[in-house]
N, C-alpha and C positions, 0 to 999 in steps of 0.2 A: 264275085261275091267278097261282101266286106266286112268282118270280124269286127267286133266292138268290145273292149272288155275293160269294166267299170271296177273303179277302189276308191276307198277312203271314207264308205259310210260308218255309222258307229252313233253311242251314243254321248249326247253332251247336254249340257246345261243350258238353260236361258242367257244368253248374253255371249255364250264360245263361240266357236269358230271352228268348221272344218273345211278341207277342201278335196274336193271330190278330184279324179282324173278319170278320164277314158282313153285308151291306147287303143288305136284303128290299125287295123292289118290285112291286106289281099289288094282287091283293085282299090285303092284309094285316090287314084288321081281322075277316075269318076266322082270324086266326089265334092260338091262344091259348098254345101256348108255344114257346121256340124254345130249340136246345142244339148242343152240339158232339159229335160222335163221332169213332172214330177206328176206323184197320184197318191191322193192320201184315201185312205179308207171312206167306201161310200162316194168318193168325187171322182169327177172328170179327169184324166189327164191331161195337166197344163203346161203349156212353155213356162220356163223360168230365162233360158236367155239362150241365145245362137250366135254365132260366129262365121263371115265367111271365110272361106279355106282360099282364096286368093290375095293378091297382094294387098288390096284394100284392107281385110282384117276387121271389115263392120262387123260392129254388134250391134244385138235387138233384146233389151229385157222386158219381161213385165213389170208393170208399173210397180206390183208390189215388192218386187226383187231391187229395184234402182236404188243405188248408193248402198246397199248392205253387201250384193252378191257381185263376184268378176267374173266375167268368165275372159279366157287367155289360150293361149294355144303355142305349140311348140313343134315347127314344123319338121324339124330335124327328129323329132321322136314320134312323130304322129300322133302326137296328143293332146287332148282339148282338158282344161280344166275348167272347175268352178270354186271361188273361192268364197265361202260364204259365210259372212262376220254377222254380226249382232242377232245370233238365231232366236226366234222364237217358237214356241210349242206347235202355233200353226204352220212352222216349217215342215214339220213331219210328217213323212211321207216317203213311198219307194221314188227315188232320182233314177231317170234311164238316161242313158246319152243314147244321140239320134243321128245319123249321117243321114244325107240329102243328097243322092246320085242325079245325072240326067234320065235314068232308066230306072233306080229301085232305091228303097226308103229301107234304112238299116236300124236295128234297134239293138241296145246292150241289152242284158240279162236284169239289171238293175242291180241299187244299193240304197240300203235302207239307213236313214237317217231319222234319229229320234232325239227330238227335243224335250228335254225333261222341266219341269216349272219350277 
């Protein structure tokens, strides 16, 4: 099993920044990709960004987040970060950390991000 603990959410004004953290523990050797998803009220959960855990560390972003959000990792700390800049009210959502393994898919409990106008 893999456990994911998110932190860093909160309330911020439009144009502000937040950094989310996701600390992974457990059978992390089985994980090959980590990422962030978000779900706004009444909407489906959507991909924000993902990063490969291997040497390439290649990243993928949803089009609406490109240039504003940056995903990164610290392998020594088994932690993935999401730096969010130029936040907009439409970024308001619960943000979930996700870890994809060769067998299982894991989710964190979610952290609320609220952007006021």
